ROLO-738372 format. One line per 2 residues: number of its first residue (from 0); their letters; for each residue x, y, z of N, C-alpha, C, CB. Coordinates in Angstrom, 3 decimals, always signed. Glycine has a CB too. Layout:
! residues N
NUM	a	X,Y,Z,X,Y,Z,X,Y,Z,X,Y,Z | ...
! end
This chain:
! residues 220
0	xx	+0.826,-1.211,+0.000,+0.000,+0.000,+0.000,+0.855,+1.253,+0.000,-0.932,+0.010,+1.206 | +1.936,+1.239,+0.811,+2.753,+2.437,+0.936,+3.245,+2.917,-0.428,+3.938,+2.172,+1.858
2	xx	+3.722,+1.949,-1.238,+4.237,+2.328,-2.544,+3.146,+2.977,-3.387,+4.812,+1.108,-3.266 | +1.960,+2.370,-3.403,+0.868,+2.867,-4.232,+0.398,+4.246,-3.766,-0.299,+1.879,-4.215
4	xx	+0.109,+4.379,-2.481,-0.432,+5.643,-1.964,+0.634,+6.734,-1.974,-0.980,+5.453,-0.538 | +1.838,+6.412,-1.549,+2.885,+7.439,-1.534,+3.283,+7.849,-2.949,+4.113,+6.935,-0.772
6	xx	+3.185,+6.927,-3.894,+3.466,+7.259,-5.292,+2.468,+8.284,-5.817,+3.432,+5.995,-6.164 | +1.189,+8.082,-5.488,+0.154,+9.000,-5.971,+0.032,+10.254,-5.107,-1.182,+8.289,-6.022
8	xx	+0.406,+10.133,-3.823,+0.233,+11.246,-2.885,+1.534,+11.506,-2.121,-0.921,+10.949,-1.895 | +2.562,+11.966,-2.825,+3.830,+12.234,-2.134,+3.710,+13.342,-1.100,+4.901,+12.599,-3.139
10	xx	+2.629,+14.123,-1.171,+2.433,+15.210,-0.220,+1.984,+14.722,+1.159,+1.421,+16.184,-0.765 | +1.563,+13.458,+1.279,+1.102,+12.943,+2.564,+2.295,+12.586,+3.448,+0.193,+11.711,+2.363
12	xx	+2.155,+12.915,+4.730,+3.234,+12.640,+5.681,+3.293,+11.151,+6.017,+3.044,+13.467,+6.968 | +4.399,+10.747,+6.602,+4.544,+9.347,+7.020,+3.497,+8.994,+8.073,+5.966,+9.085,+7.572
14	xx	+3.189,+9.941,+8.963,+2.175,+9.676,+9.987,+0.806,+9.445,+9.343,+2.101,+10.850,+10.992 | +0.485,+10.233,+8.320,-0.778,+10.055,+7.610,-0.800,+8.706,+6.896,-1.000,+11.199,+6.603
16	xx	+0.288,+8.356,+6.239,+0.375,+7.061,+5.563,+0.209,+5.913,+6.557,+1.716,+6.931,+4.827 | +0.770,+6.065,+7.740,+0.658,+5.013,+8.756,-0.792,+4.826,+9.181,+1.529,+5.348,+9.980
18	xx	-1.529,+5.929,+9.330,-2.941,+5.816,+9.689,-3.760,+5.189,+8.562,-3.506,+7.190,+10.040 | -3.449,+5.549,+7.333,-4.149,+4.949,+6.198,-3.863,+3.447,+6.119,-3.735,+5.642,+4.883
20	xx	-2.625,+3.078,+6.417,-2.265,+1.657,+6.435,-3.063,+0.931,+7.518,-0.741,+1.478,+6.674 | -3.168,+1.539,+8.692,-3.926,+0.925,+9.788,-5.410,+0.804,+9.429,-3.759,+1.748,+11.081
22	xx	-5.931,+1.817,+8.777,-7.334,+1.760,+8.329,-7.558,+0.605,+7.361,-7.741,+3.086,+7.662 | -6.629,+0.405,+6.427,-6.766,-0.682,+5.457,-6.794,-2.040,+6.164,-5.613,-0.638,+4.433
24	xx	-5.977,-2.204,+7.187,-5.971,-3.448,+7.956,-7.306,-3.655,+8.651,-4.836,-3.442,+8.986 | -7.802,-2.611,+9.306,-9.085,-2.701,+10.014,-10.239,-2.983,+9.058,-9.357,-1.409,+10.782
26	xx	-10.231,-2.304,+7.922,-11.290,-2.509,+6.936,-11.327,-3.964,+6.486,-11.089,-1.582,+5.725 | -10.171,-4.525,+6.217,-10.121,-5.919,+5.770,-10.596,-6.868,+6.884,-8.684,-6.289,+5.329
28	xx	-10.217,-6.576,+8.117,-10.665,-7.409,+9.239,-12.183,-7.393,+9.349,-10.034,-6.926,+10.558 | -12.759,-6.211,+9.320,-14.206,-6.104,+9.426,-14.910,-6.670,+8.191,-14.605,-4.651,+9.633
30	xx	-14.281,-6.532,+7.049,-14.909,-7.026,+5.823,-15.006,-8.562,+5.815,-14.118,-6.542,+4.597 | -14.173,-9.207,+6.613,-14.286,-10.655,+6.763,-15.509,-11.061,+7.556,-13.055,-11.203,+7.425
32	xx	-16.074,-10.087,+8.307,-17.246,-10.372,+9.141,-18.540,-9.852,+8.514,-17.063,-9.757,+10.522 | -18.475,-8.654,+7.973,-19.658,-8.080,+7.310,-19.216,-7.458,+5.990,-20.369,-7.009,+8.225
34	xx	-20.129,-7.329,+5.080,-19.789,-6.891,+3.726,-19.770,-5.362,+3.656,-20.794,-7.467,+2.696 | -18.577,-4.789,+3.826,-18.418,-3.336,+3.737,-18.080,-2.908,+2.312,-17.327,-2.856,+4.704
36	xx	-17.215,-3.673,+1.666,-16.962,-3.507,+0.235,-17.044,-4.899,-0.387,-15.552,-2.820,-0.045 | -17.158,-4.964,-1.696,-17.260,-6.253,-2.376,-16.089,-7.153,-1.994,-17.307,-6.056,-3.903
38	xx	-16.399,-8.349,-1.542,-15.335,-9.270,-1.137,-14.502,-9.712,-2.334,-15.928,-10.493,-0.432 | -15.064,-9.649,-3.525,-14.303,-9.962,-4.731,-13.229,-8.904,-4.992,-15.243,-10.073,-5.939
40	xx	-13.447,-7.724,-4.453,-12.561,-6.594,-4.759,-11.668,-6.199,-3.591,-13.381,-5.404,-5.180 | -11.758,-6.931,-2.486,-11.031,-6.500,-1.286,-9.511,-6.532,-1.503,-11.408,-7.393,-0.093
42	xx	-9.029,-7.423,-2.366,-7.593,-7.449,-2.648,-7.133,-6.164,-3.335,-7.247,-8.659,-3.518 | -8.069,-5.507,-4.015,-7.759,-4.255,-4.721,-8.188,-3.028,-3.924,-8.437,-4.240,-6.089
44	xx	-8.301,-3.185,-2.607,-8.838,-2.096,-1.796,-8.079,-0.791,-2.008,-8.803,-2.475,-0.332 | -6.758,-0.849,-1.961,-5.972,+0.380,-2.107,-6.147,+0.987,-3.497,-4.485,+0.099,-1.841
46	xx	-6.056,+0.171,-4.526,-6.098,+0.670,-5.903,-7.472,+1.147,-6.327,-5.638,-0.397,-6.843 | -8.527,+0.462,-5.860,-9.872,+0.764,-6.356,-10.737,+1.565,-5.387,-10.570,-0.508,-6.685
48	xx	-10.358,+1.613,-4.120,-11.198,+2.290,-3.128,-10.455,+3.410,-2.395,-11.718,+1.280,-2.119 | -9.259,+3.101,-1.890,-8.542,+4.106,-1.109,-8.054,+5.261,-1.986,-7.359,+3.464,-0.389
50	xx	-7.494,+4.953,-3.143,-7.101,+6.026,-4.063,-8.305,+6.882,-4.436,-6.453,+5.442,-5.333 | -9.419,+6.222,-4.725,-10.652,+6.913,-5.098,-11.062,+7.905,-4.014,-11.782,+5.902,-5.349
52	xx	-11.097,+7.411,-2.773,-11.525,+8.243,-1.651,-10.592,+9.424,-1.412,-11.615,+7.408,-0.395 | -9.308,+9.235,-1.695,-8.327,+10.290,-1.442,-8.198,+11.290,-2.586,-6.989,+9.676,-1.171
54	xx	-8.852,+11.045,-3.712,-8.710,+11.926,-4.877,-8.914,+13.406,-4.551,-9.691,+11.515,-5.941 | -9.886,+13.777,-3.674,-10.053,+15.203,-3.375,-8.795,+15.877,-2.837,-11.157,+15.378,-2.387
56	xx	-7.906,+15.122,-2.192,-6.668,+15.700,-1.659,-5.876,+16.398,-2.763,-5.804,+14.609,-0.996 | -5.987,+15.886,-3.995,-5.237,+16.436,-5.121,-5.803,+17.766,-5.629,-5.214,+15.436,-6.248
58	xx	-7.084,+18.022,-5.382,-7.736,+19.140,-6.079,-8.376,+20.175,-5.151,-8.785,+18.601,-7.001 | -8.448,+19.907,-3.857,-9.102,+20.860,-2.961,-8.540,+20.713,-1.555,-10.637,+20.651,-2.955
60	xx	-8.920,+21.668,-0.705,-8.525,+21.618,+0.699,-9.729,+21.954,+1.563,-7.349,+22.593,+0.987 | -9.996,+21.110,+2.546,-11.026,+21.424,+3.532,-10.413,+22.327,+4.591,-11.617,+20.126,+4.174
62	xx	-11.001,+23.500,+4.780,-10.494,+24.450,+5.768,-10.680,+23.903,+7.182,-11.202,+25.810,+5.623 | -9.847,+24.399,+8.088,-9.954,+23.991,+9.492,-11.359,+24.295,+10.003,-8.885,+24.713,+10.366
64	xx	-11.948,+23.335,+10.710,-13.216,+23.549,+11.385,-14.462,+23.337,+10.552,-13.243,+24.890,+11.906 | -14.336,+23.113,+9.246,-15.544,+22.903,+8.447,-16.197,+21.580,+8.826,-15.215,+22.930,+6.937
66	xx	-17.517,+21.516,+8.590,-18.300,+20.316,+8.896,-18.570,+19.568,+7.590,-19.645,+20.683,+9.623 | -18.105,+18.320,+7.541,-18.198,+17.509,+6.329,-19.003,+16.250,+6.642,-16.778,+17.144,+5.783
68	xx	-20.063,+16.022,+5.884,-20.927,+14.855,+6.066,-20.663,+13.846,+4.956,-22.422,+15.269,+6.081 | -20.472,+12.576,+5.336,-20.309,+11.485,+4.380,-21.552,+10.608,+4.470,-18.997,+10.655,+4.661
70	xx	-22.379,+10.630,+3.427,-23.671,+9.939,+3.421,-23.516,+8.537,+2.834,-24.719,+10.748,+2.617 | -24.112,+7.548,+3.531,-24.021,+6.180,+3.054,-22.586,+5.701,+3.036,-24.627,+6.058,+1.674
72	xx	-21.888,+5.990,+4.115,-20.436,+5.818,+4.173,-19.987,+4.361,+4.121,-19.909,+6.448,+5.421 | -20.862,+3.427,+4.507,-20.522,+2.004,+4.423,-19.323,+1.660,+5.289,-20.241,+1.611,+2.980
74	xx	-18.198,+1.378,+4.645,-16.972,+1.065,+5.382,-16.132,+2.277,+5.711,-16.150,+0.107,+4.603 | -16.726,+3.475,+5.588,-15.989,+4.700,+5.920,-15.375,+5.377,+4.719,-14.915,+4.395,+6.905
76	xx	-15.938,+5.125,+3.551,-15.405,+5.694,+2.310,-16.377,+6.685,+1.699,-15.090,+4.587,+1.305 | -15.946,+7.893,+1.418,-14.567,+8.401,+1.501,-14.209,+9.078,+2.822,-14.336,+9.368,+0.397
78	xx	-15.130,+9.051,+3.796,-14.972,+9.884,+4.977,-13.737,+9.626,+5.808,-16.130,+9.722,+5.822 | -13.436,+8.352,+6.106,-12.295,+8.077,+6.986,-10.969,+8.477,+6.345,-12.262,+6.598,+7.355
80	xx	-10.677,+8.087,+5.096,-9.414,+8.548,+4.510,-9.282,+10.072,+4.466,-9.276,+8.000,+3.113 | -10.385,+10.765,+4.162,-10.323,+12.222,+4.105,-10.176,+12.834,+5.499,-11.571,+12.773,+3.422
82	xx	-10.783,+12.200,+6.504,-10.605,+12.679,+7.879,-9.158,+12.514,+8.328,-11.544,+11.928,+8.837 | -8.508,+11.454,+7.863,-7.091,+11.257,+8.164,-6.245,+12.321,+7.466,-6.636,+9.843,+7.737
84	xx	-6.604,+12.618,+6.218,-5.837,+13.601,+5.438,-6.084,+15.042,+5.894,-6.185,+13.472,+3.963 | -7.284,+15.312,+6.439,-7.646,+16.671,+6.886,-8.044,+16.618,+8.364,-8.819,+17.265,+6.015
86	xx	-7.090,+16.453,+9.264,-7.410,+16.227,+10.676,-8.043,+17.414,+11.387,-6.179,+15.845,+11.399 | -8.006,+18.609,+10.783,-8.600,+19.779,+11.443,-10.008,+20.088,+10.945,-7.717,+20.992,+11.235
88	xx	-10.506,+19.305,+9.993,-11.907,+19.397,+9.587,-12.714,+18.387,+10.396,-12.072,+19.143,+8.051 | -14.004,+18.653,+10.556,-14.870,+17.774,+11.344,-15.704,+16.909,+10.399,-15.792,+18.602,+12.292
90	xx	-15.611,+15.582,+10.552,-16.294,+14.652,+9.659,-17.403,+13.904,+10.405,-15.289,+13.654,+9.050 | -18.526,+13.755,+9.722,-19.676,+13.036,+10.260,-20.021,+11.928,+9.265,-20.908,+14.002,+10.505
92	xx	-19.947,+10.679,+9.722,-20.207,+9.536,+8.856,-21.589,+8.991,+9.181,-19.117,+8.436,+9.027 | -22.474,+8.975,+8.202,-23.837,+8.515,+8.451,-24.132,+7.277,+7.617,-24.856,+9.629,+8.139
94	xx	-24.743,+6.299,+8.268,-25.213,+5.101,+7.575,-26.444,+4.579,+8.312,-24.089,+4.003,+7.499 | -27.348,+3.984,+7.552,-28.606,+3.510,+8.143,-28.524,+2.072,+8.619,-29.729,+3.641,+7.146
96	xx	-27.419,+1.361,+8.324,-27.298,-0.061,+8.652,-26.493,-0.224,+9.932,-26.634,-0.844,+7.491 | -27.143,-0.774,+10.947,-26.568,-0.793,+12.294,-25.235,-1.526,+12.360,-27.538,-1.431,+13.254
98	xx	-25.113,-2.662,+11.672,-23.866,-3.421,+11.773,-22.701,-2.668,+11.129,-24.027,-4.795,+11.116 | -22.983,-1.870,+10.098,-21.929,-1.049,+9.509,-21.523,+0.071,+10.458,-22.388,-0.466,+8.168
100	xx	-22.499,+0.641,+11.144,-22.210,+1.694,+12.124,-21.334,+1.152,+13.249,-23.519,+2.274,+12.700 | -21.618,-0.071,+13.689,-20.793,-0.699,+14.734,-19.351,-0.842,+14.258,-21.364,-2.086,+15.126
102	xx	-19.177,-1.307,+13.020,-17.830,-1.456,+12.463,-17.132,-0.105,+12.368,-17.891,-2.118,+11.076 | -17.849,+0.908,+11.904,-17.272,+2.242,+11.770,-16.817,+2.792,+13.117,-18.280,+3.190,+11.135
104	xx	-17.661,+2.641,+14.125,-17.298,+3.149,+15.454,-16.042,+2.449,+15.974,-18.467,+2.953,+16.448 | -15.948,+1.154,+15.732,-14.767,+0.410,+16.156,-13.523,+0.920,+15.445,-14.951,-1.087,+15.890
106	xx	-13.625,+1.140,+14.131,-12.461,+1.610,+13.365,-12.057,+3.017,+13.779,-12.761,+1.577,+11.862 | -13.029,+3.896,+13.968,-12.738,+5.274,+14.369,-12.042,+5.302,+15.730,-14.036,+6.111,+14.415
108	xx	-12.510,+4.454,+16.658,-11.879,+4.373,+17.984,-10.464,+3.825,+17.882,-12.714,+3.492,+18.926 | -10.298,+2.740,+17.116,-8.981,+2.119,+16.975,-7.975,+3.076,+16.334,-9.088,+0.839,+16.142
110	xx	-8.443,+3.904,+15.417,-7.570,+4.861,+14.736,-7.395,+6.163,+15.524,-8.124,+5.170,+13.359 | -8.165,+6.295,+16.620,-8.108,+7.495,+17.460,-8.389,+8.757,+16.644,-6.734,+7.605,+18.140
112	xx	-9.433,+8.695,+15.828,-9.797,+9.840,+14.993,-10.701,+10.779,+15.789,-10.504,+9.374,+13.684 | -10.090,+11.819,+16.347,-10.829,+12.753,+17.198,-11.763,+13.659,+16.403,-9.863,+13.599,+17.993
114	xx	-11.578,+13.711,+15.077,-12.377,+14.612,+14.242,-13.492,+13.891,+13.509,-11.492,+15.312,+13.243 | -13.877,+12.703,+13.982,-14.907,+11.908,+13.305,-16.001,+11.502,+14.290,-14.285,+10.653,+12.652
116	xx	-17.259,+11.694,+13.854,-18.413,+11.176,+14.585,-19.192,+10.256,+13.649,-19.321,+12.340,+15.122 | -19.688,+9.156,+14.186,-20.473,+8.195,+13.414,-21.938,+8.321,+13.821,-19.956,+6.735,+13.633
118	xx	-22.815,+8.421,+12.829,-24.241,+8.661,+13.070,-25.056,+7.533,+12.449,-24.683,+10.039,+12.490 | -25.926,+6.919,+13.257,-26.790,+5.842,+12.761,-28.162,+6.429,+12.431,-26.916,+4.682,+13.813
120	xx	-28.312,+6.866,+11.172,-29.575,+7.456,+10.716,-29.682,+7.290,+9.213,-29.673,+8.959,+11.111 | -30.887,+7.448,+8.715,-31.076,+7.627,+7.284,-30.762,+9.082,+6.950,-32.532,+7.241,+6.845
122	xx	-30.250,+9.309,+5.773,-29.858,+10.667,+5.396,-31.021,+11.639,+5.509,-29.310,+10.683,+3.978 | -32.220,+11.181,+5.135,-33.394,+12.059,+5.146,-33.760,+12.523,+6.551,-34.580,+11.347,+4.523
124	xx	-33.305,+11.796,+7.577,-33.659,+12.112,+8.962,-32.716,+13.125,+9.610,-33.672,+10.848,+9.780 | -31.651,+13.462,+8.929,-30.666,+14.378,+9.505,-31.238,+15.785,+9.614,-29.383,+14.391,+8.660
126	xx	-30.928,+16.454,+10.718,-31.398,+17.825,+10.929,-30.256,+18.835,+10.960,-32.184,+17.908,+12.221 | -29.053,+18.381,+11.226,-27.910,+19.285,+11.359,-27.526,+19.888,+10.009,-26.710,+18.543,+11.964
128	xx	-26.726,+20.946,+10.073,-26.255,+21.638,+8.866,-24.758,+21.375,+8.673,-26.534,+23.173,+8.961 | -24.367,+21.331,+7.406,-22.991,+21.006,+7.063,-22.498,+21.937,+5.959,-22.871,+19.533,+6.625
130	xx	-21.174,+22.059,+5.873,-20.574,+22.871,+4.817,-20.427,+22.071,+3.522,-19.208,+23.402,+5.267 | -20.026,+20.812,+3.680,-19.817,+19.951,+2.508,-20.452,+18.595,+2.777,-18.292,+19.794,+2.180
132	xx	-21.054,+18.031,+1.734,-21.665,+16.713,+1.858,-21.102,+15.818,+0.763,-23.222,+16.797,+1.769 | -20.567,+14.664,+1.193,-19.925,+13.715,+0.299,-20.842,+12.536,+0.018,-18.606,+13.230,+0.892
134	xx	-20.711,+11.979,-1.178,-21.383,+10.728,-1.518,-20.571,+9.994,-2.560,-22.818,+10.983,-2.027 | -20.505,+8.693,-2.419,-19.728,+7.879,-3.355,-20.694,+6.945,-4.078,-18.598,+7.067,-2.614
136	xx	-21.340,+7.490,-5.124,-22.302,+6.722,-5.919,-23.335,+6.031,-5.030,-21.572,+5.683,-6.777 | -23.856,+6.789,-4.049,-24.833,+6.243,-3.109,-26.184,+6.024,-3.785,-24.993,+7.176,-1.903
138	xx	-26.565,+6.960,-4.641,-27.876,+6.952,-5.288,-27.808,+7.895,-6.482,-29.018,+7.375,-4.291 | -28.809,+7.858,-7.369,-28.867,+8.879,-8.420,-28.849,+10.277,-7.790,-30.141,+8.692,-9.300
140	xx	-28.186,+11.207,-8.443,-28.026,+12.547,-7.862,-29.341,+13.236,-7.494,-27.276,+13.415,-8.822 | -30.408,+13.138,-8.302,-31.657,+13.776,-7.865,-32.157,+13.231,-6.531,-32.731,+13.590,-8.920
142	xx	-32.046,+11.923,-6.320,-32.460,+11.340,-5.043,-31.570,+11.845,-3.916,-32.419,+9.801,-5.107 | -30.269,+11.818,-4.135,-29.318,+12.251,-3.121,-29.580,+13.696,-2.718,-27.885,+12.095,-3.630
144	xx	-29.772,+14.558,-3.710,-30.025,+15.976,-3.430,-31.347,+16.157,-2.698,-30.029,+16.792,-4.734 | -32.340,+15.347,-3.050,-33.614,+15.401,-2.349,-33.486,+15.054,-0.874,-34.595,+14.470,-3.003
146	xx	-32.573,+14.140,-0.569,-32.376,+13.746,+0.831,-31.685,+14.821,+1.641,-31.573,+12.470,+0.906 | -30.650,+15.449,+1.065,-29.736,+16.246,+1.904,-29.714,+17.742,+1.554,-28.336,+15.692,+1.782
148	xx	-30.535,+18.166,+0.585,-30.502,+19.568,+0.180,-30.804,+20.540,+1.306,-31.471,+19.788,-0.924 | -31.581,+20.092,+2.280,-31.962,+20.955,+3.413,-30.858,+21.096,+4.443,-33.201,+20.412,+4.085
150	xx	-29.802,+20.312,+4.315,-28.795,+20.221,+5.378,-27.545,+21.055,+5.140,-28.395,+18.805,+5.554 | -27.632,+22.033,+4.244,-26.451,+22.836,+3.914,-26.404,+24.161,+4.642,-26.401,+23.086,+2.445
152	xx	-25.190,+24.577,+4.957,-24.901,+25.970,+5.275,-24.305,+26.577,+4.004,-23.914,+26.110,+6.524 | -24.925,+27.614,+3.490,-24.423,+28.258,+2.275,-23.250,+29.156,+2.640,-25.545,+29.076,+1.566
154	xx	-22.230,+29.161,+1.812,-21.040,+29.980,+2.062,-19.857,+29.392,+1.329,-20.740,+30.083,+3.572 | -18.659,+29.768,+1.762,-17.440,+29.191,+1.195,-16.330,+29.310,+2.225,-17.041,+29.896,-0.141
156	xx	-15.309,+28.493,+2.059,-14.170,+28.494,+2.972,-12.894,+28.370,+2.155,-14.278,+27.339,+4.014 | -12.060,+29.380,+2.247,-10.771,+29.410,+1.545,-10.932,+29.092,+0.060,-9.798,+28.418,+2.184
158	xx	-11.968,+29.689,-0.533,-12.164,+29.564,-1.970,-12.936,+28.335,-2.419,-10.861,+29.562,-2.627 | -13.286,+27.442,-1.493,-14.059,+26.252,-1.853,-15.513,+26.461,-1.433,-13.465,+24.969,-1.184
160	xx	-16.381,+26.649,-2.427,-17.783,+26.924,-2.128,-18.439,+25.717,-1.462,-18.542,+27.303,-3.410 | -19.266,+26.006,-0.452,-20.005,+24.939,+0.222,-20.859,+24.180,-0.786,-20.889,+25.514,+1.354
162	xx	-21.000,+22.880,-0.554,-21.848,+22.106,-1.458,-21.573,+20.624,-1.410,-21.676,+22.588,-2.853 | -22.033,+19.946,-2.446,-21.878,+18.503,-2.597,-20.568,+18.206,-3.323,-23.083,+17.894,-3.365
164	xx	-19.875,+17.187,-2.861,-18.747,+16.612,-3.584,-19.088,+15.141,-3.801,-17.375,+16.795,-2.795 | -19.432,+14.817,-5.046,-20.032,+13.512,-5.338,-19.178,+12.728,-6.320,-21.449,+13.683,-5.897
166	xx	-18.890,+11.487,-5.946,-18.136,+10.578,-6.812,-19.132,+9.848,-7.712,-17.278,+9.558,-5.968 | -18.957,+9.986,-9.031,-19.994,+9.482,-9.940,-19.402,+9.175,-11.308,-21.142,+10.503,-10.076
168	xx	-20.050,+8.281,-12.038,-19.690,+8.007,-13.427,-20.330,+9.027,-14.360,-20.114,+6.586,-13.823 | -20.362,+8.686,-15.643,-20.805,+9.643,-16.658,-22.272,+10.046,-16.532,-20.572,+9.068,-18.017
170	xx	-23.075,+9.275,-15.806,-24.498,+9.592,-15.679,-24.755,+10.897,-14.930,-25.209,+8.464,-14.978 | -23.719,+11.456,-14.292,-23.944,+12.716,-13.565,-24.526,+13.783,-14.488,-22.627,+13.222,-12.941
172	xx	-24.150,+13.749,-15.765,-24.600,+14.800,-16.695,-26.112,+14.790,-16.844,-23.941,+14.623,-18.074 | -26.665,+13.652,-17.195,-28.116,+13.607,-17.413,-28.887,+13.720,-16.107,-28.504,+12.317,-18.127
174	xx	-28.329,+13.206,-15.021,-29.026,+13.305,-13.739,-29.129,+14.755,-13.275,-28.310,+12.466,-12.678 | -28.074,+15.547,-13.440,-28.137,+16.958,-13.061,-28.978,+17.762,-14.048,-26.729,+17.547,-12.973
176	xx	-28.921,+17.407,-15.326,-29.744,+18.106,-16.319,-31.226,+17.934,-16.000,-29.440,+17.586,-17.741 | -31.599,+16.773,-15.470,-33.004,+16.493,-15.160,-33.547,+17.415,-14.077,-33.165,+15.047,-14.726
178	xx	-32.660,+17.923,-13.212,-33.112,+18.839,-12.150,-32.520,+20.240,-12.349,-32.716,+18.287,-10.754 | -32.057,+20.507,-13.567,-31.629,+21.852,-13.987,-30.511,+22.414,-13.111,-32.815,+22.804,-13.962
180	xx	-29.509,+21.582,-12.862,-28.335,+22.024,-12.107,-27.102,+21.924,-12.993,-28.151,+21.181,-10.813 | -26.318,+22.999,-12.974,-24.996,+22.993,-13.596,-23.956,+22.847,-12.489,-24.750,+24.297,-14.439
182	xx	-23.075,+21.855,-12.562,-22.070,+21.728,-11.506,-21.097,+22.902,-11.510,-21.303,+20.421,-11.663 | -20.580,+23.212,-10.336,-19.554,+24.244,-10.233,-18.263,+23.798,-10.898,-19.296,+24.597,-8.771
184	xx	-17.944,+22.520,-10.723,-16.679,+21.980,-11.205,-16.817,+20.467,-11.302,-15.491,+22.381,-10.266 | -16.175,+19.899,-12.314,-16.101,+18.445,-12.453,-14.644,+18.071,-12.687,-17.014,+17.930,-13.624
186	xx	-14.128,+17.196,-11.844,-12.762,+16.711,-12.012,-12.800,+15.308,-12.605,-11.997,+16.717,-10.661 | -12.034,+15.099,-13.650,-11.883,+13.790,-14.272,-10.848,+13.010,-13.454,-11.450,+13.914,-15.789
188	xx	-11.285,+11.934,-12.803,-10.387,+11.245,-11.880,-9.295,+10.446,-12.585,-11.181,+10.329,-10.994 | -9.502,+10.122,-13.832,-8.403,+9.504,-14.586,-7.239,+10.492,-14.692,-8.881,+9.064,-16.008
190	xx	-7.545,+11.750,-14.943,-6.503,+12.773,-15.030,-5.922,+13.089,-13.648,-7.065,+14.053,-15.673 | -6.791,+13.181,-12.650,-6.342,+13.531,-11.304,-5.399,+12.467,-10.746,-7.545,+13.712,-10.370
192	xx	-5.756,+11.197,-10.940,-5.000,+10.098,-10.342,-4.005,+9.456,-11.302,-5.946,+9.052,-9.838 | -4.117,+9.795,-12.585,-3.194,+9.224,-13.556,-3.294,+7.720,-13.671,-1.803,+9.596,-13.203
194	xx	-4.525,+7.216,-13.625,-4.741,+5.766,-13.604,-5.899,+5.426,-14.538,-5.032,+5.257,-12.152 | -5.654,+4.518,-15.464,-6.659,+4.143,-16.454,-7.911,+3.546,-15.812,-6.069,+3.154,-17.440
196	xx	-7.770,+2.937,-14.640,-8.927,+2.352,-13.950,-10.011,+3.402,-13.713,-8.495,+1.728,-12.611 | -9.602,+4.665,-13.567,-10.555,+5.727,-13.229,-11.122,+6.443,-14.455,-9.891,+6.735,-12.327
198	xx	-10.970,+5.852,-15.628,-11.627,+6.398,-16.824,-13.138,+6.416,-16.589,-11.271,+5.555,-18.103 | -13.779,+7.521,-16.965,-15.227,+7.693,-16.804,-15.670,+7.715,-15.340,-15.956,+6.586,-17.530
200	xx	-14.771,+8.108,-14.458,-15.122,+8.337,-13.052,-14.778,+9.785,-12.734,-14.365,+7.338,-12.084 | -15.684,+10.454,-12.027,-15.578,+11.892,-11.833,-15.863,+12.274,-10.379,-16.539,+12.625,-12.772
202	xx	-15.359,+13.447,-9.996,-15.733,+14.089,-8.742,-16.477,+15.364,-9.119,-14.469,+14.390,-7.825 | -17.732,+15.449,-8.706,-18.629,+16.527,-9.133,-18.912,+17.453,-7.947,-19.961,+15.947,-9.711
204	xx	-18.663,+18.760,-8.146,-18.906,+19.764,-7.107,-20.162,+20.551,-7.464,-17.680,+20.720,-6.948 | -21.148,+20.501,-6.582,-22.440,+21.170,-6.785,-22.627,+22.193,-5.669,-23.628,+20.135,-6.805
206	xx	-23.016,+23.407,-6.027,-23.168,+24.473,-5.040,-24.285,+24.155,-4.047,-23.449,+25.805,-5.738 | -24.037,+24.488,-2.773,-25.035,+24.282,-1.727,-26.344,+24.990,-2.061,-24.502,+24.776,-0.384
208	xx	-26.247,+26.222,-2.565,-27.459,+26.986,-2.877,-28.274,+26.285,-3.958,-27.100,+28.414,-3.328 | -27.606,+25.737,-4.972,-28.328,+25.028,-6.039,-28.976,+23.753,-5.514,-27.378,+24.691,-7.197
210	xx	-28.280,+23.038,-4.643,-28.833,+21.822,-4.077,-30.057,+22.122,-3.210,-27.772,+21.092,-3.259 | -29.981,+23.209,-2.438,-31.122,+23.578,-1.582,-32.341,+23.928,-2.430,-30.754,+24.771,-0.667
212	xx	-32.128,+24.697,-3.503,-33.249,+25.081,-4.358,-33.874,+23.858,-5.020,-32.791,+26.082,-5.424 | -33.033,+22.968,-5.538,-33.539,+21.775,-6.215,-34.296,+20.880,-5.236,-32.383,+20.994,-6.867
214	xx	-33.774,+20.727,-4.025,-34.445,+19.884,-3.021,-35.785,+20.480,-2.635,-33.563,+19.717,-1.768 | -35.848,+21.809,-2.512,-37.114,+22.458,-2.147,-38.191,+22.214,-3.202,-36.904,+23.965,-1.958
216	xx	-37.789,+22.208,-4.471,-38.747,+21.966,-5.551,-39.272,+20.537,-5.554,-38.109,+22.273,-6.887 | -38.501,+19.627,-4.970,-38.909,+18.218,-4.943,-39.902,+17.910,-3.834,-37.697,+17.335,-4.784
218	xx	-40.024,+18.836,-2.877,-40.923,+18.584,-1.757,-42.376,+18.566,-2.232,-40.730,+19.647,-0.659 | -43.205,+17.642,-1.693,-44.611,+17.559,-2.120,-45.398,+18.797,-1.714,-45.273,+16.314,-1.531
! end
């Protein structure tokens, strides 16, 4: 793992790499008990999941103290790797499946991640407000925005506008067109990570204000 992650992220410190290594061990241990990621793909965890989750490190910075929500986090992706990379931002990992929440709490405790809270709720039930909301192909974007559009604080921090940061394939275009949203920015992850595996995989930044308006229109 060290070779792969340090090759792609030479900017990460040895201490950060050590925590990421420990997370990979914990994830594999828990994945032997419950299905956090596809068991067929667990051997490729670093190449197909950890690199993916860390891609934002290459293109943006979470300011100190911002509140970041990871919806449908499953095994802690992308929230845990990003919390390790941005220790001064506050991360909230939400999942509706109790056994996954138990695994997440165990991993967060074992890693001593003081900037992470694990929440056992459905996304639609959340009442708190956040600066940034993450999702890793959790659902079609209109559904995702309908769930969490009410949970934003509008603003920006160090040049990064508050909003959604969503990992998605090419369908993001038609899904956003259906609800009349233009993304603020789209990063091609093949270019960001320099890896052919990430062809047709993107990180999509949607403004908080646009997400709130679209979610309000979806209400009955």
